[in-house]
C-alpha positions in Angstrom: -37.5 2.7 2.3 -33.7 3.3 1.6 -31.9 6.2 0.4 -31.2 4.6 -2.9 -34.9 4.5 -3.4 -35.7 7.4 -2.3 -37.1 10.1 -4.8 -34.6 13.0 -5.2 -36.9 15.7 -4.4 -36.6 13.8 -1.0 -33.0 14.0 -1.3 -32.2 10.2 -2.5 -29.1 9.2 -3.5 -28.1 12.5 -5.1 -25.6 15.2 -4.7 -26.8 18.4 -3.0 -27.1 21.9 -5.2 -23.3 23.0 -6.3 -21.9 19.1 -5.2 -20.6 17.7 -8.3 -19.9 13.8 -6.8 -19.7 12.4 -9.8 -21.0 9.2 -11.5 -21.3 5.9 -8.9 -20.5 2.9 -9.4 -22.9 0.4 -10.8 -25.2 -0.9 -7.7 -24.9 -4.4 -9.0 -21.4 -4.5 -8.3 -21.0 -5.6 -4.5 -18.4 -3.2 -2.7 -16.4 -6.0 -1.6 -15.6 -6.3 -4.8 -13.0 -2.7 -4.5 -11.6 -4.1 -1.1 -10.7 -7.7 -2.7 -8.9 -5.8 -5.1 -7.1 -2.7 -3.3 -5.8 -5.8 -1.0 -4.5 -8.3 -3.4 -2.8 -5.2 -5.4 -1.3 -4.2 -2.2 -0.3 -8.1 -1.5 1.0 -8.6 -5.2 4.2 -6.0 -4.3 6.2 -8.4 -1.5 5.6 -10.6 -4.4 6.7 -8.5 -7.4 9.2 -7.8 -4.9 10.7 -11.2 -4.8 10.2 -11.7 -8.3 12.8 -8.9 -9.2 15.2 -10.3 -6.6 15.2 -13.6 -7.6 14.3 -14.1 -12.0 17.2 -14.7 -14.1 18.2 -11.9 -16.4 18.1 -13.5 -19.4 14.9 -16.5 -19.9 14.3 -18.5 -23.4 10.4 -19.2 -23.5 8.9 -22.1 -25.7 6.5 -20.5 -27.8 8.0 -17.2 -27.1 6.8 -16.7 -31.3 3.0 -17.6 -30.2 3.1 -15.3 -27.4 3.6 -12.3 -29.7 1.8 -12.9 -32.2 -1.9 -13.8 -29.7 -0.7 -10.3 -28.4 -0.4 -8.7 -31.7 -3.6 -10.6 -32.7 -5.8 -9.6 -29.8 -3.9 -6.0 -30.4 -5.2 -5.8 -33.6 -8.9 -7.1 -32.5 -9.2 -4.3 -30.2 -8.0 -1.4 -32.9 -10.3 -2.7 -35.3 -13.6 -3.0 -32.4 -12.6 0.0 -31.1 -12.4 2.1 -34.4 -15.7 0.0 -35.8 -17.5 1.1 -32.0 -16.5 4.6 -32.9 -17.7 5.1 -36.5 -20.7 3.5 -35.5 -21.5 5.4 -32.6 -21.4 2.2 -30.0 -21.8 2.2 -26.6 -19.3 1.3 -24.1 -16.1 2.7 -26.6 -14.4 3.9 -24.2 -14.1 0.6 -22.6 -12.6 -0.8 -25.6 -10.1 1.8 -25.7 -8.8 2.2 -22.6 -8.2 -1.9 -23.1 -6.7 -1.2 -26.8 -4.2 1.9 -25.0 -3.5 -0.8 -22.5 -2.8 -3.2 -24.7 -0.1 -1.0 -26.9 1.2 0.4 -23.5 2.6 -3.6 -23.0 3.1 -3.5 -26.5 5.7 -0.8 -26.0 7.3 -2.0 -22.3 7.8 -5.5 -24.3 9.1 -5.3 -27.2 11.6 -2.3 -25.7 12.4 -4.9 -22.9 12.7 -7.9 -25.0 14.9 -6.8 -27.8 18.2 -8.8 -28.0 20.5 -6.4 -30.2 21.6 -3.1 -29.7 19.9 -2.4 -32.8 16.3 -4.3 -31.9 16.6 -2.0 -29.5 17.2 1.4 -31.2 13.9 -0.3 -33.0 11.4 -0.9 -30.8 12.2 2.0 -29.1 11.6 4.4 -32.2 8.6 2.1 -32.2 7.6 3.0 -29.1 8.1 6.6 -29.0 6.7 7.4 -32.4 3.8 4.5 -32.3 2.4 2.8 -29.8 2.9 5.1 -26.6 1.4 8.4 -28.5 -1.0 5.7 -30.3 -2.4 4.6 -26.6 -2.1 8.5 -25.4 -5.0 9.0 -27.9 -6.8 6.2 -27.5 -6.3 7.1 -24.3 -8.5 10.5 -24.8 -10.8 9.2 -26.8 -11.7 6.9 -24.0 -12.0 10.1 -21.8 -13.8 11.6 -24.9 -16.1 9.0 -24.7 -17.0 8.3 -20.7 -17.9 12.3 -20.8 -19.9 12.1 -23.7 -21.8 9.2 -22.6 -22.6 10.6 -18.9 -23.3 14.0 -20.5 -26.1 11.8 -22.2 -27.1 10.6 -19.7 -27.3 13.3 -17.2 -29.6 14.8 -20.1 -31.6 11.9 -20.6 -32.0 12.6 -16.2 -33.1 15.8 -16.8 -35.4 15.3 -19.5 -37.3 12.1 -17.9 -37.6 14.7 -14.3 -39.2 17.1 -15.9 -41.8 14.6 -17.9 -42.0 13.2 -14.1 -42.6 16.6 -12.9 -45.3 17.9 -16.0 -47.4 14.4 -15.7 -46.9 15.1 -11.3 -48.4 18.4 -12.2 -51.3 17.7 -14.5 -52.0 14.2 -12.2 -52.5 16.5 -9.4 -55.3 19.1 -11.2 -57.2 16.0 -12.2 -57.4 14.9 -8.6 -55.7 11.7 -10.2 -52.5 10.4 -7.7 -49.1 9.3 -9.8 -48.3 5.2 -9.2 
């Protein structure tokens, strides 16, 4: 019997009294995936340093307008999905809220850094500081609050199931039946 399958009252995969380890990652994601992503992140650093040294300061893109329109359409879709998910109280709204925040931060970053003129730079910087970054921070706040609430509901549900299981065991013990 593995430690993960040991029942709670026998000290299974649960934190000790007073210890708060948080919620563990899903078991269906292999442990090696974390190591893979860490290694890829580390190996990407020299690549980024090479790009910083070798890329030209200016470049023309063949499909510049299509790339921005596609990016903004994806951002619109994420904003709409996050808002809809919040209104409908859908599970995992924290994921779309976090994705929306990242897209807003990326939008601000690239708008500011790709502005070709001083006037467009000022407009992009103003939009970044007054709209995109604050909205991104708001989306992160939504994400954190939704995740906190999901974990709270999960803990309440687990506690209710444990109480029902204990009650069932007591009633079964009194009547002489064993719980399967």
